Residue frames as a rotation matrix with the C-alpha (Angstrom) as fourth column:
MET 1
0.319 0.897 0.305 16.21
0.858 -0.410 0.308 27.72
0.402 0.164 -0.901 110.20
ARG 2
0.578 -0.171 -0.798 17.99
0.521 -0.675 0.522 30.10
-0.628 -0.717 -0.301 112.46
MET 3
-0.535 -0.844 -0.029 20.56
0.445 -0.310 0.840 30.82
-0.718 0.437 0.542 109.75
ASP 4
-0.371 0.496 0.785 17.78
0.864 -0.127 0.488 31.48
0.342 0.859 -0.381 107.21
THR 5
0.660 0.668 -0.344 16.20
0.751 -0.592 0.292 34.02
-0.009 -0.452 -0.892 109.60
ASP 6
0.183 -0.715 -0.675 19.52
0.374 -0.584 0.721 35.82
-0.909 -0.384 0.160 110.14
MET 7
-0.734 -0.503 0.456 20.15
0.591 -0.142 0.794 35.97
-0.334 0.852 0.402 106.39
PHE 8
0.019 0.840 0.542 16.64
0.907 -0.242 0.343 37.36
0.420 0.485 -0.767 105.82
LYS 9
0.724 0.205 -0.659 17.13
0.564 -0.726 0.394 40.10
-0.397 -0.656 -0.641 108.45
LYS 10
-0.249 -0.917 -0.311 20.50
0.381 -0.388 0.840 40.95
-0.891 0.091 0.446 107.02
GLY 11
-0.578 0.086 0.812 18.90
0.811 -0.056 0.583 41.24
0.095 0.995 -0.037 103.58
ILE 12
0.521 0.850 0.081 16.14
0.812 -0.522 0.260 43.57
0.263 -0.069 -0.962 104.91
ASN 13
0.519 -0.399 -0.756 18.75
0.417 -0.654 0.631 45.75
-0.746 -0.643 -0.173 106.67
THR 14
-0.553 -0.786 0.277 20.77
0.582 -0.126 0.804 45.96
-0.596 0.606 0.527 103.46
LEU 15
-0.210 0.622 0.754 17.70
0.897 -0.185 0.402 47.05
0.390 0.761 -0.519 101.51
LYS 16
0.764 0.500 -0.408 16.85
0.638 -0.683 0.356 49.71
-0.101 -0.532 -0.841 104.15
SER 17
0.085 -0.845 -0.529 20.43
0.394 -0.459 0.796 50.97
-0.915 -0.276 0.294 104.06
ASP 18
-0.706 -0.328 0.628 20.43
0.679 -0.063 0.731 51.19
-0.200 0.942 0.268 100.26
SER 19
0.190 0.890 0.415 17.00
0.884 -0.338 0.321 52.84
0.426 0.306 -0.851 100.28
GLY 20
0.686 0.063 -0.725 18.14
0.545 -0.704 0.454 55.42
-0.482 -0.707 -0.517 102.77
ALA 21
-0.381 -0.899 -0.217 21.20
0.403 -0.373 0.836 56.24
-0.832 0.231 0.504 100.78
VAL 22
-0.553 0.275 0.786 19.12
0.804 -0.071 0.590 56.59
0.218 0.959 -0.181 97.55
THR 23
0.571 0.815 -0.096 16.67
0.804 -0.532 0.266 58.88
0.166 -0.230 -0.959 99.43
LEU 24
0.333 -0.531 -0.779 19.55
0.369 -0.687 0.626 61.09
-0.868 -0.496 -0.033 100.68
GLU 25
-0.681 -0.660 0.318 21.05
0.510 -0.116 0.852 61.25
-0.526 0.742 0.415 97.21
ALA 26
-0.209 0.735 0.645 17.66
0.913 -0.089 0.398 62.08
0.350 0.672 -0.652 95.69
ALA 27
0.719 0.469 -0.513 17.02
0.657 -0.700 0.280 64.79
-0.228 -0.538 -0.811 98.23
GLY 28
-0.099 -0.838 -0.536 20.52
0.343 -0.534 0.773 66.31
-0.934 -0.107 0.340 97.51
VAL 29
-0.753 -0.194 0.629 19.90
0.640 0.003 0.768 66.24
-0.151 0.981 0.122 93.80
PHE 30
0.209 0.943 0.260 16.45
0.926 -0.276 0.257 67.82
0.314 0.187 -0.931 94.21
VAL 31
0.567 -0.053 -0.822 17.87
0.489 -0.782 0.387 70.67
-0.663 -0.621 -0.417 96.32
CYS 32
-0.507 -0.847 -0.160 20.64
0.287 -0.341 0.895 71.30
-0.813 0.407 0.416 93.77
MET 33
-0.518 0.402 0.755 18.05
0.831 0.027 0.556 71.36
0.203 0.915 -0.348 90.91
ILE 34
0.600 0.779 -0.181 15.90
0.800 -0.579 0.159 73.90
0.019 -0.241 -0.970 92.81
MET 35
0.267 -0.599 -0.755 18.98
0.256 -0.711 0.655 76.13
-0.929 -0.368 -0.037 93.44
LEU 36
-0.740 -0.559 0.373 19.95
0.476 -0.043 0.879 75.82
-0.475 0.828 0.298 89.78
ILE 37
-0.048 0.834 0.550 16.47
0.960 -0.114 0.256 76.80
0.276 0.541 -0.795 88.67
PHE 38
0.758 0.310 -0.574 16.47
0.535 -0.799 0.274 79.90
-0.374 -0.515 -0.771 90.91
PHE 39
-0.126 -0.911 -0.393 19.92
0.260 -0.413 0.873 80.78
-0.957 0.007 0.289 89.64
VAL 40
-0.655 -0.053 0.754 18.86
0.751 0.062 0.657 80.53
-0.082 0.997 0.000 86.03
PHE 41
0.411 0.890 0.196 15.74
0.880 -0.443 0.171 82.68
0.239 0.103 -0.966 86.68
ASP 42
0.646 -0.208 -0.735 17.81
0.354 -0.771 0.529 85.24
-0.676 -0.602 -0.425 88.56
LEU 43
-0.476 -0.880 -0.002 20.59
0.343 -0.188 0.920 85.34
-0.810 0.437 0.391 85.96
SER 44
-0.391 0.391 0.833 17.98
0.907 0.010 0.421 85.70
0.156 0.920 -0.358 83.11
LYS 45
0.705 0.698 -0.129 16.21
0.708 -0.680 0.191 88.51
0.045 -0.226 -0.973 84.89
LEU 46
0.304 -0.674 -0.673 19.49
0.302 -0.602 0.739 90.25
-0.904 -0.428 0.020 85.64
ILE 47
-0.675 -0.585 0.449 20.52
0.575 -0.036 0.818 90.11
-0.462 0.810 0.360 81.96
LEU 48
-0.020 0.789 0.614 17.12
0.928 -0.214 0.306 91.44
0.373 0.576 -0.728 80.82
ASN 49
0.794 0.314 -0.520 17.18
0.546 -0.744 0.385 94.23
-0.266 -0.590 -0.762 83.40
LYS 50
-0.095 -0.906 -0.412 20.72
0.371 -0.416 0.830 95.20
-0.924 -0.074 0.376 82.50
GLY 51
-0.605 -0.062 0.794 19.73
0.797 -0.060 0.602 95.46
0.010 0.996 0.086 78.86
LYS 52
0.507 0.815 0.280 16.84
0.772 -0.574 0.273 97.84
0.384 0.078 -0.920 79.82
VAL 53
0.626 -0.347 -0.698 19.24
0.357 -0.669 0.652 100.00
-0.693 -0.658 -0.295 81.97
GLU 54
-0.489 -0.839 0.238 21.66
0.586 -0.115 0.802 100.13
-0.645 0.532 0.548 79.01
ARG 55
-0.237 0.451 0.860 18.94
0.888 -0.259 0.381 101.47
0.395 0.854 -0.339 76.76
VAL 56
0.792 0.584 -0.180 17.93
0.600 -0.688 0.409 104.04
0.115 -0.431 -0.895 79.23
ALA 57
0.221 -0.844 -0.489 21.56
0.413 -0.374 0.831 105.09
-0.884 -0.385 0.266 79.84
HIS 58
-0.585 -0.423 0.692 21.91
0.780 -0.058 0.623 105.49
-0.223 0.904 0.364 76.06
SER 59
0.263 0.826 0.499 18.78
0.849 -0.444 0.288 107.62
0.459 0.348 -0.817 75.95
ILE 60
0.820 -0.002 -0.572 20.03
0.411 -0.695 0.590 109.90
-0.399 -0.719 -0.569 78.71
ALA 61
-0.177 -0.982 -0.066 23.41
0.493 -0.146 0.857 110.15
-0.852 0.119 0.510 77.07
SER 62
-0.318 0.203 0.926 21.67
0.930 -0.126 0.346 111.20
0.187 0.971 -0.149 73.82
ILE 63
0.765 0.644 -0.002 19.97
0.615 -0.731 0.296 114.01
0.189 -0.228 -0.955 75.66
VAL 64
0.471 -0.689 -0.551 23.33
0.208 -0.520 0.828 115.25
-0.857 -0.505 -0.102 76.96
ARG 65
-0.426 -0.671 0.607 24.87
0.743 0.124 0.657 114.86
-0.516 0.731 0.446 73.51
GLU 66
-0.234 0.435 0.869 22.22
0.809 -0.409 0.422 117.04
0.539 0.802 -0.256 71.90
ARG 67
0.057 0.360 -0.931 22.06
0.913 -0.395 -0.097 119.59
-0.403 -0.845 -0.351 74.79
THR 68
-0.846 -0.384 -0.370 23.06
0.233 -0.890 0.392 122.54
-0.480 0.245 0.842 72.55
TYR 69
-0.743 0.666 0.061 19.76
0.000 -0.091 0.996 122.03
0.669 0.740 0.068 70.70
LEU 70
-0.015 0.796 -0.605 17.63
0.731 0.421 0.537 121.07
0.683 -0.434 -0.588 73.74
TYR 71
0.283 -0.001 -0.959 18.91
0.905 -0.330 0.267 123.73
-0.317 -0.944 -0.093 76.11
ASN 72
0.963 0.245 0.115 19.02
0.271 -0.874 -0.402 126.81
0.002 0.418 -0.908 73.85
SER 73
0.480 -0.862 0.162 22.75
0.184 -0.081 -0.979 126.49
0.858 0.500 0.120 73.14
GLN 74
0.692 -0.256 0.675 23.55
-0.720 -0.312 0.620 126.45
0.052 -0.915 -0.400 76.90
ASN 75
0.166 -0.761 -0.627 26.95
-0.455 0.505 -0.734 124.81
0.875 0.407 -0.263 77.02
LEU 76
-0.764 -0.569 0.305 27.53
-0.507 0.237 -0.829 124.32
0.399 -0.788 -0.469 80.69
LEU 77
-0.192 0.656 -0.730 25.79
0.352 0.741 0.572 121.49
0.916 -0.147 -0.373 82.51
THR 78
-0.367 0.148 0.918 23.87
-0.763 -0.612 -0.206 122.44
0.532 -0.777 0.337 85.67
ARG 79
-0.970 0.029 0.241 22.72
-0.150 0.707 -0.691 120.45
-0.191 -0.707 -0.681 88.64
GLN 80
-0.129 0.989 -0.067 19.09
-0.589 -0.131 -0.798 121.14
-0.798 -0.063 0.599 87.75
ASP 81
0.081 0.079 -0.994 19.76
-0.962 0.266 -0.057 119.51
0.260 0.961 0.098 84.28
VAL 82
-0.799 -0.454 -0.394 20.98
-0.350 0.885 -0.308 116.40
0.488 -0.108 -0.866 86.02
GLU 83
-0.744 0.606 0.282 17.99
-0.222 0.174 -0.959 116.32
-0.630 -0.777 0.005 88.36
ASP 84
0.142 0.828 -0.543 15.69
-0.854 -0.175 -0.489 116.59
-0.500 0.533 0.682 85.38
MET 85
-0.099 -0.226 -0.969 17.37
-0.800 0.597 -0.057 113.76
0.591 0.770 -0.240 83.54
ALA 86
-0.969 -0.221 0.107 17.26
-0.236 0.715 -0.659 111.62
0.069 -0.664 -0.745 86.64
ASP 87
-0.263 0.953 0.150 13.45
-0.486 0.003 -0.874 112.07
-0.833 -0.303 0.462 86.70
VAL 88
0.272 0.314 -0.910 13.37
-0.958 0.183 -0.223 110.90
0.096 0.932 0.350 83.04
ALA 89
-0.622 -0.589 -0.516 15.42
-0.509 0.805 -0.306 107.80
0.595 0.072 -0.800 83.94
LYS 90
-0.851 0.341 0.399 13.06
-0.267 0.373 -0.888 107.04
-0.452 -0.863 -0.227 86.84
ARG 91
0.111 0.964 -0.243 10.05
-0.739 -0.084 -0.668 107.28
-0.664 0.254 0.703 84.61
LEU 92
0.111 -0.169 -0.979 11.63
-0.912 0.373 -0.168 105.08
0.394 0.912 -0.112 81.94
LEU 93
-0.677 -0.506 -0.535 12.63
-0.247 0.840 -0.482 102.42
0.694 -0.194 -0.694 84.41
GLY 94
-0.510 0.488 0.708 9.60
-0.858 -0.236 -0.456 102.58
-0.055 -0.840 0.539 86.73
ASP 95
0.569 0.791 -0.225 7.74
-0.813 0.582 -0.011 99.67
0.122 0.189 0.974 85.22
THR 96
0.332 -0.555 -0.762 10.84
-0.112 0.779 -0.617 97.40
0.936 0.290 0.197 85.27
PHE 97
-0.618 -0.610 -0.495 12.09
0.487 0.196 -0.851 98.35
0.617 -0.767 0.176 88.74
PRO 98
0.351 0.810 0.470 9.03
0.046 -0.517 0.855 99.32
0.935 -0.279 -0.218 90.76
GLY 99
0.992 0.119 0.036 10.02
-0.021 -0.123 0.992 100.75
0.123 -0.985 -0.119 94.14
LYS 100
0.410 -0.909 -0.081 13.78
0.906 0.394 0.156 100.44
-0.110 -0.137 0.984 93.40
ASN 101
0.374 -0.428 -0.823 16.31
0.095 -0.865 0.493 103.28
-0.923 -0.262 -0.283 93.76
VAL 102
0.444 -0.251 0.860 17.28
0.893 0.045 -0.448 104.93
0.074 0.967 0.244 90.45
ALA 103
0.633 -0.319 -0.705 19.92
0.052 -0.892 0.450 107.65
-0.772 -0.321 -0.548 90.14
ILE 104
0.752 -0.431 0.500 22.35
0.578 0.064 -0.814 109.11
0.319 0.900 0.296 87.60
GLN 105
0.281 -0.749 -0.600 25.79
0.312 -0.520 0.796 110.73
-0.908 -0.411 0.087 87.59
ILE 106
0.817 -0.139 0.559 27.04
0.525 -0.220 -0.822 113.04
0.238 0.965 -0.107 84.87
GLU 107
0.265 -0.858 -0.440 30.66
0.500 -0.268 0.823 114.00
-0.824 -0.438 0.358 84.71
THR 108
0.980 0.095 0.174 32.05
0.198 -0.514 -0.835 116.70
0.010 0.852 -0.523 82.36
LEU 109
-0.075 -0.995 -0.064 35.48
0.770 -0.098 0.630 117.56
-0.633 -0.002 0.774 80.94
TYR 110
0.975 0.211 0.064 35.75
0.207 -0.779 -0.592 121.12
-0.076 0.590 -0.804 79.58
PHE 111
0.136 -0.980 0.148 38.99
0.978 0.157 0.136 122.34
-0.156 0.126 0.980 78.10
ASP 112
0.085 -0.291 -0.953 40.87
0.213 -0.929 0.303 125.66
-0.973 -0.229 -0.017 78.01
ASN 113
0.702 0.279 0.655 40.16
0.666 0.069 -0.743 127.19
-0.253 0.958 -0.137 74.62
ALA 114
0.775 -0.485 -0.406 43.02
-0.458 -0.873 0.169 129.68
-0.436 0.055 -0.898 74.96
ASN 115
-0.348 -0.934 0.081 45.43
-0.657 0.305 0.689 127.00
-0.669 0.187 -0.720 73.79
LYS 116
0.582 0.613 -0.534 44.65
-0.799 0.310 -0.515 125.40
-0.150 0.727 0.670 70.41
ASN 117
-0.063 -0.790 -0.610 47.78
-0.802 0.404 -0.440 123.25
0.594 0.462 -0.659 70.47
SER 118
-0.852 -0.272 -0.447 46.99
0.062 0.796 -0.602 121.11
0.520 -0.540 -0.662 73.54
ALA 119
0.187 0.982 -0.019 43.84
-0.020 0.023 1.000 120.05
0.982 -0.186 0.024 75.26
THR 120
-0.858 -0.513 -0.029 44.13
0.084 -0.085 -0.993 121.27
0.506 -0.854 0.116 78.83
ILE 121
-0.119 0.887 -0.447 41.31
0.862 0.316 0.397 120.51
0.493 -0.338 -0.802 81.29
ASP 122
-0.507 0.081 0.858 39.56
-0.282 -0.956 -0.077 123.55
0.814 -0.281 0.508 82.71
ASP 123
-0.750 0.119 -0.651 38.96
0.593 0.556 -0.582 122.67
0.293 -0.822 -0.488 86.33
THR 124
-0.896 0.381 -0.226 36.80
-0.170 -0.767 -0.619 125.72
-0.409 -0.516 0.752 86.87
MET 125
-0.249 0.797 -0.550 34.19
-0.964 -0.153 0.216 124.46
0.088 0.584 0.807 84.33
SER 126
-0.409 0.066 -0.910 34.53
-0.221 0.961 0.169 120.66
0.885 0.270 -0.378 84.63
VAL 127
-0.286 0.436 0.853 32.02
-0.958 -0.133 -0.253 119.32
0.003 -0.890 0.456 87.11
SER 128
-0.806 0.150 -0.573 30.50
0.064 0.984 0.167 116.08
0.589 0.098 -0.802 88.37
TYR 129
-0.378 0.764 0.523 26.86
-0.922 -0.360 -0.141 115.92
0.081 -0.536 0.841 89.55
SER 130
-0.869 0.152 -0.471 25.24
0.144 0.988 0.052 112.87
0.474 -0.023 -0.880 91.10
THR 131
0.028 0.925 0.380 21.69
-0.694 -0.256 0.673 112.34
0.720 -0.282 0.634 92.27
LEU 132
-0.326 -0.154 0.933 21.03
-0.902 0.344 -0.259 110.59
-0.281 -0.926 -0.251 95.60
PHE 133
-0.391 0.086 -0.916 21.00
-0.480 0.830 0.283 106.80
0.785 0.551 -0.283 95.11
SER 134
0.128 0.452 -0.883 20.41
0.635 0.646 0.423 105.71
0.761 -0.615 -0.204 98.68
SER 135
0.941 0.334 0.048 20.39
0.189 -0.639 0.745 107.24
0.279 -0.693 -0.665 102.10
VAL 136
0.614 -0.778 -0.131 24.14
0.176 -0.026 0.984 106.90
-0.769 -0.627 0.121 102.41
SER 137
-0.411 -0.870 0.272 25.51
0.416 0.087 0.905 107.17
-0.811 0.485 0.326 98.87
SER 138
0.301 0.418 -0.857 25.18
-0.647 -0.571 -0.506 108.76
-0.701 0.706 0.099 95.39
CYS 139
0.927 0.054 0.372 25.41
0.237 0.683 -0.691 107.13
-0.292 0.728 0.620 91.99
LYS 140
0.270 -0.902 -0.337 29.02
-0.663 -0.428 0.614 106.72
-0.698 0.058 -0.714 90.88
ALA 141
0.706 -0.127 -0.697 30.67
-0.563 0.496 -0.661 105.19
0.430 0.859 0.279 87.83
ALA 142
0.883 -0.450 0.131 32.89
0.313 0.775 0.549 102.15
-0.348 -0.444 0.826 88.41
GLY 143
0.250 -0.917 0.310 36.57
0.952 0.176 -0.250 102.77
0.175 0.358 0.917 88.42
ASN 144
-0.701 -0.628 -0.337 38.34
0.673 -0.740 -0.022 106.16
-0.236 -0.242 0.941 88.09
THR 145
0.257 0.694 -0.673 36.72
0.278 -0.720 -0.636 109.46
-0.925 -0.024 -0.378 87.81
LEU 146
0.866 0.147 0.478 36.48
0.493 -0.096 -0.865 111.09
-0.081 0.985 -0.155 84.38
LYS 147
0.809 -0.586 0.039 39.31
-0.584 -0.810 -0.046 113.45
0.059 0.015 -0.998 85.21
ASN 148
0.036 -0.809 0.586 41.55
-0.733 0.377 0.566 110.52
-0.679 -0.450 -0.580 86.24
THR 149
0.415 0.141 0.899 40.93
0.399 0.860 -0.319 108.56
-0.818 0.491 0.301 83.03
PRO 150
-0.335 -0.698 -0.633 43.59
-0.232 -0.590 0.773 109.85
-0.913 0.406 0.036 80.50
GLU 151
-0.821 -0.033 0.569 42.33
0.481 0.497 0.722 107.79
-0.307 0.867 -0.393 77.56
LEU 152
0.164 0.978 0.126 38.98
0.958 -0.128 -0.257 109.62
-0.235 0.163 -0.958 77.71
LYS 153
0.299 -0.218 -0.929 40.71
0.069 -0.966 0.248 113.01
-0.952 -0.138 -0.273 77.67
ASN 154
-0.732 -0.679 -0.060 42.33
-0.049 -0.036 0.998 112.03
-0.680 0.733 -0.007 74.37
MET 155
-0.199 0.728 0.656 38.88
0.911 0.385 -0.151 111.76
-0.362 0.567 -0.739 72.73
THR 156
0.524 0.509 -0.682 38.50
0.285 -0.860 -0.423 115.54
-0.802 0.028 -0.596 72.40
PHE 157
-0.265 -0.550 0.792 39.41
0.960 -0.077 0.268 117.55
-0.086 0.831 0.549 69.29
TRP 158
-0.660 -0.012 -0.751 39.47
0.078 -0.996 -0.053 121.25
-0.747 -0.094 0.658 68.23
SER 159
-0.018 0.747 0.665 36.30
0.952 0.216 -0.217 122.20
-0.306 0.629 -0.715 66.33
GLU 160
-0.935 -0.277 -0.222 36.43
0.188 -0.916 0.354 125.15
-0.302 0.289 0.909 64.01
ARG 161
-0.708 0.693 0.137 32.88
0.162 -0.030 0.986 124.58
0.687 0.721 -0.091 62.86
SER 162
0.398 0.829 -0.394 31.20
0.643 0.055 0.764 125.11
0.655 -0.557 -0.511 66.27
SER 163
0.498 -0.096 0.862 31.40
-0.454 -0.876 0.165 127.40
0.739 -0.473 -0.479 69.29
TRP 164
0.979 -0.049 -0.200 33.01
0.186 0.625 0.758 124.67
0.088 -0.779 0.620 71.41
GLY 165
0.290 -0.955 0.064 36.60
-0.948 -0.295 -0.115 125.06
0.128 -0.027 -0.991 70.54
TRP 166
-0.883 -0.434 -0.177 37.91
-0.373 0.880 -0.294 121.96
0.283 -0.193 -0.939 72.31
VAL 167
0.005 0.958 -0.286 34.87
-0.463 0.256 0.849 119.69
0.886 0.128 0.445 72.31
PRO 168
-0.229 -0.052 0.972 33.90
-0.972 0.062 -0.226 118.65
-0.048 -0.997 -0.065 75.88
VAL 169
-0.576 0.043 -0.817 33.58
-0.097 0.988 0.121 115.06
0.812 0.149 -0.565 76.99
TYR 170
-0.004 0.681 0.732 30.66
-0.987 -0.118 0.104 113.79
0.158 -0.723 0.673 79.12
ARG 171
-0.856 -0.097 -0.508 30.23
-0.031 0.990 -0.136 110.49
0.516 -0.101 -0.851 80.98
VAL 172
-0.074 0.932 0.356 26.68
-0.913 -0.207 0.352 109.50
0.401 -0.299 0.866 81.89
THR 173
-0.916 -0.232 -0.326 26.16
-0.076 0.901 -0.428 106.79
0.393 -0.367 -0.843 84.49
VAL 174
0.114 0.975 0.193 22.83
-0.765 -0.038 0.643 105.25
0.634 -0.221 0.741 85.49
CYS 175
-0.926 -0.378 0.023 22.57
-0.275 0.629 -0.727 103.30
0.260 -0.680 -0.686 88.70
VAL 176
0.090 0.995 -0.048 19.65
-0.762 0.100 0.639 101.03
0.641 -0.021 0.768 89.50
GLU 177
-0.283 -0.104 0.953 19.05
-0.846 0.495 -0.197 98.82
-0.451 -0.863 -0.228 92.51
ARG 178
-0.900 -0.068 -0.430 18.93
-0.306 0.801 0.514 95.14
0.309 0.595 -0.742 91.43
ASP 179
0.057 0.958 0.281 15.49
-0.991 0.087 -0.097 93.54
-0.118 -0.273 0.955 91.33
ASP 180
-0.850 -0.526 0.026 16.20
-0.524 0.850 0.045 89.87
-0.046 0.025 -0.999 92.13
PHE 181
-0.166 0.800 -0.576 13.79
-0.460 0.454 0.763 87.12
0.872 0.392 0.293 91.38
SER 182
0.750 0.356 -0.558 14.43
0.284 0.589 0.757 85.42
0.598 -0.725 0.341 94.68
GLY 183
0.833 -0.421 0.359 16.59
-0.534 -0.441 0.722 85.67
-0.146 -0.793 -0.592 97.78
PHE 184
0.749 -0.577 0.325 18.99
0.553 0.815 0.173 83.12
-0.365 0.050 0.930 96.37
SER 185
0.369 -0.618 0.694 20.83
0.639 -0.374 -0.672 85.65
0.675 0.692 0.257 94.21
ARG 186
0.641 -0.118 0.758 21.08
-0.467 -0.844 0.264 88.02
0.609 -0.523 -0.596 97.14
PHE 187
0.847 -0.363 0.389 22.63
-0.181 0.492 0.851 85.23
-0.500 -0.791 0.352 99.26
VAL 188
0.551 -0.656 0.515 25.06
0.819 0.545 -0.181 84.32
-0.162 0.522 0.838 96.49
GLY 189
0.530 -0.321 0.785 25.79
0.287 -0.804 -0.522 87.96
0.798 0.501 -0.334 95.76
GLN 190
0.810 -0.233 0.538 26.89
-0.575 -0.495 0.651 88.50
0.115 -0.837 -0.535 99.32
MET 191
0.699 -0.595 0.398 29.18
0.309 0.753 0.581 85.45
-0.645 -0.283 0.710 99.22
ILE 192
0.086 -0.705 0.704 30.95
0.990 0.141 0.019 86.61
-0.113 0.695 0.710 95.98
ASN 193
-0.365 -0.259 -0.894 30.66
0.377 -0.919 0.113 90.37
-0.851 -0.296 0.433 96.67
MET 194
-0.394 0.332 0.857 28.33
0.898 -0.058 0.435 90.97
0.194 0.942 -0.275 93.73
PRO 195
-0.984 0.042 0.175 27.34
-0.056 -0.996 -0.076 94.68
0.171 -0.084 0.982 93.35
ALA 196
-0.501 0.853 -0.150 23.89
0.526 0.162 -0.835 95.46
-0.687 -0.497 -0.530 94.84
SER 197
0.378 0.681 -0.627 23.05
-0.121 -0.635 -0.763 97.58
-0.918 0.364 -0.157 91.85
ILE 198
0.316 -0.230 0.920 23.28
0.926 0.287 -0.246 97.64
-0.208 0.930 0.304 88.03
THR 199
0.331 -0.295 -0.896 25.61
-0.007 -0.951 0.311 100.47
-0.944 -0.097 -0.317 86.94
ILE 200
0.333 -0.156 0.930 25.96
0.922 0.263 -0.285 101.47
-0.200 0.952 0.231 83.27
SER 201
0.081 -0.393 -0.916 28.14
0.086 -0.913 0.399 104.24
-0.993 -0.111 -0.040 81.89
ASN 202
0.584 0.083 0.808 28.23
0.810 -0.001 -0.586 105.99
-0.048 0.997 -0.068 78.48
VAL 203
-0.322 -0.661 -0.678 30.87
0.388 -0.745 0.542 108.43
-0.864 -0.088 0.496 77.25
VAL 204
0.435 0.524 0.732 29.61
0.894 -0.154 -0.421 110.97
-0.108 0.838 -0.535 74.71
MET 205
-0.768 -0.551 -0.327 30.59
0.470 -0.831 0.299 114.25
-0.436 0.076 0.897 73.07
PRO 206
0.155 0.894 -0.421 28.12
0.165 -0.444 -0.881 116.96
-0.974 0.067 -0.217 72.07
ARG 207
0.146 -0.003 0.989 27.31
0.980 0.138 -0.144 117.60
-0.136 0.990 0.023 68.45
């Protein structure tokens, strides 16, 4: 009888042990599933938001590209032009990123028209204007500046049909603070050094 009781208790302990292990495994799987769901939502939202920023960046770049028609044939870009286009970007992105920082950067490469044989950058005319993105930084394109990107310089050509001479090159960058679905992506972003903003650049030439 004693032996039967010991075997019964041993069986109960075994069941409790197995049940506890199953409970721990189920809890671990549940936590992983919740994290995966948050990750999928965050990733989906990031992709959708990036698409919206790309469309807005393309719209701003189109304004810059058509500036000779929109700005009474004024060739040189001014800081006020950039501020105005930043306001346009904020209006276009306001519904998607309510309360988030939005800024733009426009870099220009103008060339010396005195030499038709070689495109030489005119440093006195080439400028870069950025609007304030946060309290400590401005919007900036990823990587090198436009002047330090030789392959973009090679895009220009001499135009006999316009007043440009060597056609200038513009790079338009739109920066928007990420609008995460949850704090999970912010946590992961800090671990893998994910940028805190969406930055999209377009390179265009005026018509």
